[in-house]
BADREN-832603 format. One record per residue (C-alpha): residue number from 1; residue in three letters; x negated, y negated, z negated. Coordinates in nm, 2 decimals, padded with zeros to 4 digits, always signed. Layout:
N
PT    k    r       x       y       z
PT  NUM  ala       X       Y       Z
...
//
This chain:
292
PT    k    r       x       y       z
PT    1  unk  -02.13  +00.61  +00.37
PT    2  unk  -01.91  +00.58  +00.71
PT    3  unk  -01.62  +00.37  +00.63
PT    4  unk  -01.31  +00.48  +00.86
PT    5  unk  -01.03  +00.31  +00.91
PT    6  unk  -00.68  +00.31  +00.78
PT    7  unk  -00.61  +00.45  +01.10
PT    8  unk  -00.88  +00.68  +01.11
PT    9  unk  -00.82  +00.81  +00.78
PT   10  unk  -00.41  +00.91  +00.82
PT   11  unk  -00.53  +01.05  +01.25
PT   12  unk  -00.79  +01.28  +01.07
PT   13  unk  -00.63  +01.38  +00.79
PT   14  unk  -00.28  +01.49  +01.04
PT   15  unk  -00.62  +01.65  +01.21
PT   16  unk  -00.64  +01.88  +00.89
PT   17  unk  -00.27  +01.88  +00.76
PT   18  unk  -00.14  +02.05  +01.05
PT   19  unk  +00.24  +01.97  +01.06
PT   20  unk  +00.28  +02.13  +00.72
PT   21  unk  +00.26  +01.84  +00.51
PT   22  unk  +00.34  +02.00  +00.18
PT   23  unk  +00.30  +01.94  -00.15
PT   24  unk  -00.04  +01.92  -00.30
PT   25  unk  -00.15  +02.16  -00.62
PT   26  unk  -00.28  +01.81  -00.80
PT   27  unk  +00.05  +01.60  -00.84
PT   28  unk  +00.17  +01.80  -01.19
PT   29  unk  -00.16  +01.81  -01.33
PT   30  unk  -00.20  +01.39  -01.25
PT   31  unk  +00.20  +01.32  -01.44
PT   32  unk  +00.05  +01.52  -01.75
PT   33  unk  -00.24  +01.34  -01.74
PT   34  unk  -00.04  +01.01  -01.71
PT   35  unk  +00.06  +01.08  -02.13
PT   36  unk  -00.32  +01.03  -02.22
PT   37  unk  -00.36  +00.76  -01.97
PT   38  unk  -00.09  +00.56  -02.07
PT   39  unk  -00.23  +00.50  -02.47
PT   40  unk  -00.52  +00.25  -02.28
PT   41  unk  -00.30  +00.04  -02.14
PT   42  unk  -00.03  -00.22  -02.26
PT   43  unk  +00.38  -00.18  -02.28
PT   44  unk  +00.37  -00.37  -02.00
PT   45  unk  +00.14  -00.21  -01.73
PT   46  unk  +00.14  +00.03  -01.48
PT   47  unk  +00.12  +00.19  -01.17
PT   48  unk  +00.21  +00.43  -00.89
PT   49  unk  -00.09  +00.60  -00.65
PT   50  unk  +00.07  +00.84  -00.34
PT   51  unk  -00.04  +01.04  -00.12
PT   52  unk  -00.02  +01.14  +00.26
PT   53  unk  +00.22  +01.47  +00.15
PT   54  unk  +00.41  +01.20  -00.06
PT   55  unk  +00.31  +01.34  -00.39
PT   56  unk  +00.39  +01.02  -00.65
PT   57  unk  +00.09  +01.01  -00.91
PT   58  unk  +00.27  +00.78  -01.25
PT   59  unk  +00.04  +00.61  -01.51
PT   60  unk  +00.14  +00.35  -01.79
PT   61  unk  +00.45  +00.22  -01.77
PT   62  unk  +00.55  +00.33  -01.42
PT   63  unk  +00.76  +00.64  -01.44
PT   64  unk  +00.77  +00.95  -01.22
PT   65  unk  +01.07  +00.87  -01.04
PT   66  unk  +01.06  +01.19  -00.79
PT   67  unk  +00.82  +01.23  -00.46
PT   68  unk  +00.87  +01.44  -00.10
PT   69  unk  +00.54  +01.68  -00.19
PT   70  unk  +00.79  +01.97  -00.22
PT   71  unk  +00.93  +01.85  +00.09
PT   72  unk  +00.82  +01.94  +00.50
PT   73  unk  +00.81  +01.62  +00.64
PT   74  unk  +00.84  +01.55  +01.01
PT   75  unk  +00.52  +01.23  +00.93
PT   76  unk  +00.32  +01.16  +00.68
PT   77  unk  +00.39  +00.92  +00.37
PT   78  unk  +00.18  +00.60  +00.46
PT   79  unk  +00.32  +00.30  +00.20
PT   80  unk  +00.46  +00.30  -00.15
PT   81  unk  +00.67  -00.02  -00.26
PT   82  unk  +00.76  -00.06  -00.61
PT   83  unk  +01.16  -00.22  -00.70
PT   84  unk  +01.19  -00.56  -00.86
PT   85  unk  +01.28  -00.36  -01.22
PT   86  unk  +00.95  -00.14  -01.19
PT   87  unk  +01.23  +00.20  -01.21
PT   88  unk  +01.19  +00.31  -00.88
PT   89  unk  +01.03  +00.33  -00.59
PT   90  unk  +01.05  +00.34  -00.20
PT   91  unk  +00.77  +00.61  +00.04
PT   92  unk  +00.71  +00.52  +00.38
PT   93  unk  +00.67  +00.78  +00.64
PT   94  unk  +00.44  +00.74  +00.99
PT   95  unk  +00.73  +00.80  +01.17
PT   96  unk  +00.97  +00.52  +00.98
PT   97  unk  +01.13  +00.73  +00.74
PT   98  unk  +01.20  +00.59  +00.47
PT   99  unk  +01.26  +00.78  +00.12
PT  100  unk  +01.41  +00.59  -00.25
PT  101  unk  +01.38  +00.71  -00.58
PT  102  unk  +01.49  +00.58  -00.89
PT  103  unk  +01.70  +00.25  -00.90
PT  104  unk  +01.54  +00.21  -00.49
PT  105  unk  +01.89  +00.13  -00.24
PT  106  unk  +01.83  +00.30  +00.07
PT  107  unk  +01.87  +00.01  +00.31
PT  108  unk  +01.85  +00.19  +00.66
PT  109  unk  +01.51  +00.35  +00.83
PT  110  unk  +01.32  +00.39  +01.17
PT  111  unk  +01.34  +00.73  +01.13
PT  112  unk  +01.52  +00.82  +01.43
PT  113  unk  +01.34  +00.50  +01.68
PT  114  unk  +01.14  +00.57  +01.95
PT  115  unk  +00.86  +00.36  +01.79
PT  116  unk  +00.59  +00.24  +02.03
PT  117  unk  +00.32  +00.28  +01.76
PT  118  unk  +00.31  +00.43  +01.42
PT  119  unk  +00.47  +00.24  +01.11
PT  120  unk  +00.16  +00.14  +00.91
PT  121  unk  +00.30  -00.03  +00.58
PT  122  unk  +00.61  -00.17  +00.42
PT  123  unk  +00.70  -00.44  +00.20
PT  124  unk  +01.03  -00.52  -00.03
PT  125  unk  +01.22  -00.83  -00.02
PT  126  unk  +01.21  -01.04  -00.33
PT  127  unk  +01.59  -00.91  -00.43
PT  128  unk  +01.51  -00.55  -00.40
PT  129  unk  +01.78  -00.52  -00.14
PT  130  unk  +01.60  -00.46  +00.13
PT  131  unk  +01.26  -00.38  +00.34
PT  132  unk  +01.01  -00.47  +00.59
PT  133  unk  +00.86  -00.19  +00.77
PT  134  unk  +00.59  -00.29  +01.02
PT  135  unk  +00.38  -00.08  +01.28
PT  136  unk  +00.00  -00.07  +01.42
PT  137  unk  +00.13  -00.28  +01.72
PT  138  unk  +00.29  -00.56  +01.48
PT  139  unk  +00.60  -00.47  +01.56
PT  140  unk  +00.85  -00.56  +01.27
PT  141  unk  +01.19  -00.40  +01.16
PT  142  unk  +01.40  -00.53  +00.84
PT  143  unk  +01.66  -00.35  +00.65
PT  144  unk  +01.87  -00.45  +00.38
PT  145  unk  +01.82  -00.86  +00.31
PT  146  unk  +01.51  -00.88  +00.51
PT  147  unk  +01.54  -01.12  +00.77
PT  148  unk  +01.33  -01.06  +01.12
PT  149  unk  +01.10  -01.38  +01.14
PT  150  unk  +00.88  -01.27  +01.40
PT  151  unk  +00.60  -00.96  +01.49
PT  152  unk  +00.27  -00.93  +01.71
PT  153  unk  +00.46  -00.63  +01.88
PT  154  unk  +00.35  -00.87  +02.22
PT  155  unk  +00.03  -01.01  +02.13
PT  156  unk  -00.31  -00.90  +02.31
PT  157  unk  -00.42  -00.75  +01.91
PT  158  unk  -00.80  -00.73  +01.88
PT  159  unk  -00.73  -00.49  +01.61
PT  160  unk  -00.41  -00.25  +01.42
PT  161  unk  -00.18  -00.43  +01.17
PT  162  unk  -00.24  -00.27  +00.88
PT  163  unk  +00.00  -00.44  +00.67
PT  164  unk  +00.26  -00.69  +00.57
PT  165  unk  +00.30  -00.92  +00.29
PT  166  unk  +00.65  -01.07  +00.22
PT  167  unk  +00.65  -01.42  +00.04
PT  168  unk  +00.85  -01.47  -00.28
PT  169  unk  +01.11  -01.66  -00.15
PT  170  unk  +01.21  -01.35  +00.11
PT  171  unk  +01.19  -01.64  +00.43
PT  172  unk  +00.88  -01.49  +00.56
PT  173  unk  +00.59  -01.25  +00.52
PT  174  unk  +00.21  -01.23  +00.65
PT  175  unk  +00.03  -00.93  +00.88
PT  176  unk  -00.28  -00.85  +00.84
PT  177  unk  -00.48  -00.66  +01.09
PT  178  unk  -00.80  -00.42  +01.07
PT  179  unk  -01.03  -00.68  +01.12
PT  180  unk  -00.93  -00.92  +00.85
PT  181  unk  -00.70  -01.13  +01.15
PT  182  unk  -00.31  -01.29  +00.95
PT  183  unk  -00.04  -01.34  +01.13
PT  184  unk  +00.18  -01.63  +00.97
PT  185  unk  +00.60  -01.59  +01.00
PT  186  unk  +00.88  -01.80  +00.83
PT  187  unk  +00.75  -01.96  +00.53
PT  188  unk  +00.41  -01.80  +00.52
PT  189  unk  +00.16  -02.04  +00.52
PT  190  unk  -00.16  -01.94  +00.70
PT  191  unk  -00.48  -01.94  +00.43
PT  192  unk  -00.76  -01.81  +00.64
PT  193  unk  -00.91  -01.51  +00.77
PT  194  unk  -01.21  -01.28  +00.83
PT  195  unk  -01.10  -01.23  +01.21
PT  196  unk  -01.41  -01.38  +01.32
PT  197  unk  -01.65  -01.25  +01.08
PT  198  unk  -01.87  -00.93  +01.07
PT  199  unk  -01.71  -00.71  +00.81
PT  200  unk  -01.96  -00.39  +00.65
PT  201  unk  -01.62  -00.28  +00.63
PT  202  unk  -01.29  -00.27  +00.79
PT  203  unk  -00.97  -00.48  +00.63
PT  204  unk  -00.72  -00.18  +00.45
PT  205  unk  -00.51  -00.35  +00.25
PT  206  unk  -00.32  -00.70  +00.12
PT  207  unk  -00.16  -00.87  -00.13
PT  208  unk  -00.02  -01.20  -00.27
PT  209  unk  +00.05  -01.34  -00.60
PT  210  unk  +00.42  -01.45  -00.76
PT  211  unk  +00.40  -01.77  -00.63
PT  212  unk  +00.29  -01.64  -00.30
PT  213  unk  +00.00  -02.00  -00.26
PT  214  unk  -00.25  -01.78  -00.06
PT  215  unk  -00.34  -01.33  -00.01
PT  216  unk  -00.61  -01.14  -00.07
PT  217  unk  -00.77  -00.88  +00.18
PT  218  unk  -00.93  -00.58  +00.06
PT  219  unk  -01.20  -00.37  +00.24
PT  220  unk  -01.28  -00.01  +00.25
PT  221  unk  -01.60  -00.07  +00.04
PT  222  unk  -01.43  -00.25  -00.22
PT  223  unk  -01.49  -00.58  -00.09
PT  224  unk  -01.24  -00.87  -00.17
PT  225  unk  -01.16  -01.17  +00.04
PT  226  unk  -00.94  -01.42  -00.17
PT  227  unk  -00.76  -01.69  +00.04
PT  228  unk  -00.65  -01.97  -00.24
PT  229  unk  -00.61  -01.78  -00.47
PT  230  unk  -00.84  -01.68  -00.72
PT  231  unk  -01.13  -01.41  -00.71
PT  232  unk  -01.15  -01.14  -01.00
PT  233  unk  -01.42  -00.94  -00.88
PT  234  unk  -01.50  -00.67  -00.61
PT  235  unk  -01.60  -00.30  -00.57
PT  236  unk  -01.85  -00.45  -00.33
PT  237  unk  -02.16  -00.36  -00.47
PT  238  unk  -02.02  -00.04  -00.65
PT  239  unk  -02.13  +00.29  -00.51
PT  240  unk  -01.83  +00.48  -00.40
PT  241  unk  -01.74  +00.83  -00.38
PT  242  unk  -01.50  +00.73  -00.11
PT  243  unk  -01.36  +00.47  +00.10
PT  244  unk  -01.09  +00.19  -00.10
PT  245  unk  -00.73  +00.29  +00.12
PT  246  unk  -00.47  +00.05  -00.12
PT  247  unk  -00.44  -00.24  -00.34
PT  248  unk  -00.16  -00.42  -00.53
PT  249  unk  -00.14  -00.70  -00.77
PT  250  unk  -00.08  -00.69  -01.13
PT  251  unk  +00.26  -00.82  -01.23
PT  252  unk  +00.17  -01.21  -01.32
PT  253  unk  -00.03  -01.21  -01.03
PT  254  unk  -00.36  -01.27  -01.20
PT  255  unk  -00.56  -00.98  -01.15
PT  256  unk  -00.51  -00.64  -00.90
PT  257  unk  -00.64  -00.30  -00.91
PT  258  unk  -00.79  -00.11  -00.61
PT  259  unk  -00.75  +00.22  -00.50
PT  260  unk  -00.95  +00.51  -00.32
PT  261  unk  -00.88  +00.82  -00.11
PT  262  unk  -00.97  +00.99  -00.38
PT  263  unk  -00.72  +00.83  -00.62
PT  264  unk  -01.01  +00.62  -00.80
PT  265  unk  -00.84  +00.30  -00.93
PT  266  unk  -01.07  +00.00  -01.00
PT  267  unk  -00.89  -00.33  -01.20
PT  268  unk  -00.98  -00.69  -01.27
PT  269  unk  -00.84  -00.97  -01.39
PT  270  unk  -00.56  -00.85  -01.65
PT  271  unk  -00.49  -00.57  -01.47
PT  272  unk  -00.58  -00.31  -01.66
PT  273  unk  -00.69  +00.06  -01.57
PT  274  unk  -00.44  +00.33  -01.71
PT  275  unk  -00.57  +00.58  -01.57
PT  276  unk  -00.65  +00.75  -01.19
PT  277  unk  -00.66  +01.09  -00.99
PT  278  unk  -01.02  +01.00  -00.90
PT  279  unk  -01.10  +01.41  -01.11
PT  280  unk  -00.86  +01.54  -00.96
PT  281  unk  -00.89  +01.83  -00.62
PT  282  unk  -00.63  +01.64  -00.40
PT  283  unk  -00.48  +01.85  -00.10
PT  284  unk  -00.44  +01.55  +00.09
PT  285  unk  -00.59  +01.12  +00.00
PT  286  unk  -00.45  +00.92  -00.16
PT  287  unk  -00.28  +00.61  +00.12
PT  288  unk  -00.05  +00.38  -00.12
PT  289  unk  -00.05  +00.22  -00.42
PT  290  unk  +00.22  +00.00  -00.62
PT  291  unk  +00.26  -00.21  -00.93
PT  292  unk  +00.50  -00.09  -01.15
//
C-alpha cells in the first residue's frame, strides 16, 4: 500500500471534489448507527470523526451538534478539536476558517487572512476559551486566551508541519512535521522525534496525555511512536484497507484511538471502540478525530 502524506491526501481530495465541498450521503446513516454502537461503550467513552466536507460522525457519549456537510465551503475541513466539557467542538478549514458547534466559543479565525501556506491542524487551550491554528509551513495563529510562543515559519523545514499539540498548562505547544520532526515552544519539552529516522510511512497525527509528560506520533501505516509516554499498541502490522489519518487520546491518557481515511477506528489501552464509518460509503474521506 502506498502511504500518501496528509498533505497529499488533502490535495487529492480537492482534485476529486473540486470547489463544491457539499455534504456526504453517509452522514445521516453514521449518526443513526451511533445508537447501537454506543451500547458497547462505557458512559465516559466517545469520540467524533470529521470528513473533509465537515461531516461529523458521533459515537459513544459524543453527541452530534452540527456540521458543515450541508454548506458550500471555500476550503475543506482539516481538523476537529473538542471543548473541555465534551459538549462541543470546533472544525477548522484549510483556509483558516473556524466553525463552532455546541458549547464551543468562536474566538476568531484566519479565514480572512492571506496565508503563506494552508492551515493543517488546530489545538484548543486547556480552558477551552481559545485555540491555535498551525499552517504547513509552521506558522502559528492564536485566538482567544491562546498565546503565541513561537513558530517554525522561518525554519528551513524538511517536511511540512501536520499537527500542533498544546501542553496542559496552555503555556506552550509542540509542532510536529510529516517526517516526525518535533519543535517545542513555551513550556513544551522536547522528548525526542523520528526526524532522523527512515519511516515506512509519513507521520499524520500527534497527541499528548493530560499531564503533558510526552507525546505520541502516529504514522499513516498505523505505527505509533511513544516519547516519554506509555506505548499501548499500534496498527503497524495490521493490513489496513486505507491509511491512518488522525488520532486522539482517551480522556485519561491511558489509551488512544487511531482513525483511518475510511473512518475505521482502532482502539488501544483504556480507549474503547464505540463505532466507525469503516463500512459506510463516504463521499469524502475522514480527516480528523476528537475525544468527547
